[in-house]
Residue frames as a rotation matrix with the C-alpha (Angstrom) as fourth column:
MET 1
-0.850 0.522 0.073 115.74
0.066 -0.033 0.997 10.23
0.523 0.852 -0.006 30.44
TRP 2
-0.109 0.865 -0.490 113.05
0.836 0.347 0.426 9.40
0.538 -0.363 -0.761 33.03
ASP 3
-0.399 -0.063 -0.915 113.86
0.714 -0.648 -0.267 12.54
-0.575 -0.759 0.304 35.08
LEU 4
-0.982 0.010 -0.187 113.23
-0.126 -0.773 0.621 14.65
-0.139 0.634 0.761 31.98
ILE 5
-0.546 0.828 -0.126 109.90
0.208 0.280 0.937 12.99
0.811 0.486 -0.325 31.30
LEU 6
-0.037 0.544 -0.838 108.78
0.963 0.243 0.115 13.08
0.266 -0.803 -0.533 34.97
ASN 7
-0.399 -0.144 -0.905 109.64
0.593 -0.794 -0.135 16.77
-0.699 -0.591 0.403 35.35
ASP 8
-1.000 -0.004 -0.017 108.06
-0.012 -0.589 0.808 17.91
-0.013 0.808 0.589 32.04
PRO 9
-0.422 0.906 -0.014 104.40
-0.236 -0.125 -0.964 19.08
-0.875 -0.404 0.267 32.35
VAL 10
-0.064 0.391 -0.918 103.88
-0.993 -0.119 0.018 18.71
-0.103 0.912 0.396 28.60
ALA 11
-0.734 -0.239 -0.636 104.84
-0.352 0.934 0.055 15.02
0.581 0.264 -0.770 28.78
TRP 12
-0.901 0.432 0.046 102.48
0.149 0.406 -0.902 14.54
-0.408 -0.805 -0.430 31.74
GLY 13
-0.182 0.862 -0.473 99.66
-0.670 -0.460 -0.582 16.15
-0.719 0.211 0.662 29.74
SER 14
-0.231 0.022 -0.973 100.30
-0.893 0.392 0.221 13.81
0.386 0.920 -0.071 26.81
ILE 15
-0.922 -0.163 -0.352 100.42
-0.036 0.940 -0.340 10.75
0.386 -0.301 -0.872 29.10
LEU 16
-0.669 0.743 0.006 97.23
-0.066 -0.051 -0.997 11.84
-0.741 -0.667 0.083 30.86
GLY 17
-0.079 0.656 -0.751 95.49
-0.916 -0.345 -0.206 12.45
-0.394 0.671 0.628 27.52
ILE 18
-0.476 -0.186 -0.859 96.53
-0.625 0.759 0.182 9.03
0.618 0.624 -0.478 26.17
GLY 19
-0.993 0.088 -0.081 95.41
0.119 0.669 -0.733 7.39
-0.010 -0.738 -0.675 29.43
ILE 20
-0.410 0.899 -0.156 91.98
-0.416 -0.336 -0.845 9.05
-0.812 -0.282 0.511 29.23
ILE 21
-0.082 0.321 -0.944 91.52
-0.994 0.040 0.100 7.95
0.070 0.946 0.316 25.61
VAL 22
-0.718 -0.277 -0.639 92.48
-0.292 0.953 -0.086 4.39
0.632 0.125 -0.764 26.43
ALA 23
-0.916 0.398 0.036 90.16
0.090 0.292 -0.952 4.31
-0.390 -0.869 -0.303 29.47
MET 24
-0.164 0.898 -0.408 87.23
-0.725 -0.390 -0.568 5.72
-0.669 0.203 0.715 27.50
GLY 25
-0.228 0.026 -0.973 87.85
-0.869 0.446 0.215 3.16
0.440 0.894 -0.079 24.72
ALA 26
-0.916 -0.166 -0.365 87.91
0.012 0.898 -0.440 0.33
0.401 -0.407 -0.821 27.24
PHE 27
-0.728 0.686 -0.008 84.79
-0.107 -0.126 -0.986 1.61
-0.677 -0.717 0.165 29.00
TYR 28
-0.027 0.723 -0.690 82.79
-0.925 -0.281 -0.258 1.95
-0.380 0.631 0.676 25.74
THR 29
-0.486 -0.213 -0.847 83.98
-0.585 0.800 0.135 -1.51
0.649 0.561 -0.514 24.60
TYR 30
-0.988 0.142 -0.061 82.81
0.135 0.603 -0.786 -2.94
-0.074 -0.785 -0.615 27.94
LEU 31
-0.430 0.884 -0.185 79.43
-0.425 -0.379 -0.822 -1.22
-0.797 -0.275 0.538 27.61
PHE 32
-0.109 0.322 -0.940 78.99
-0.988 0.071 0.138 -2.42
0.111 0.944 0.311 24.02
ILE 33
-0.730 -0.230 -0.643 79.84
-0.219 0.971 -0.098 -6.04
0.647 0.070 -0.759 24.93
HIS 34
-0.914 0.406 0.018 77.57
0.075 0.211 -0.975 -5.86
-0.399 -0.889 -0.223 28.02
ASN 35
-0.256 0.859 -0.443 74.65
-0.704 -0.480 -0.523 -4.47
-0.662 0.178 0.728 25.99
THR 36
-0.203 0.148 -0.968 74.95
-0.871 0.425 0.247 -6.97
0.448 0.893 0.043 23.12
LYS 37
-0.933 -0.142 -0.331 75.03
0.012 0.906 -0.423 -9.87
0.360 -0.398 -0.844 25.65
GLU 38
-0.741 0.672 0.008 71.85
-0.142 -0.145 -0.979 -8.57
-0.657 -0.726 0.203 27.29
ASN 39
-0.166 0.710 -0.684 69.88
-0.909 -0.379 -0.172 -8.44
-0.381 0.594 0.709 24.01
ARG 40
-0.525 -0.087 -0.847 70.47
-0.614 0.728 0.306 -12.00
0.590 0.680 -0.436 22.97
């Protein structure tokens, strides 16, 4: 099963896309928390 996933470019694209979405979400959450702390 893992060989199929590792050799499939479509699967890599999906994994990369999900990773980017998660990273952006975490980054914006961090910025939001950082900015709200500064204003108080």
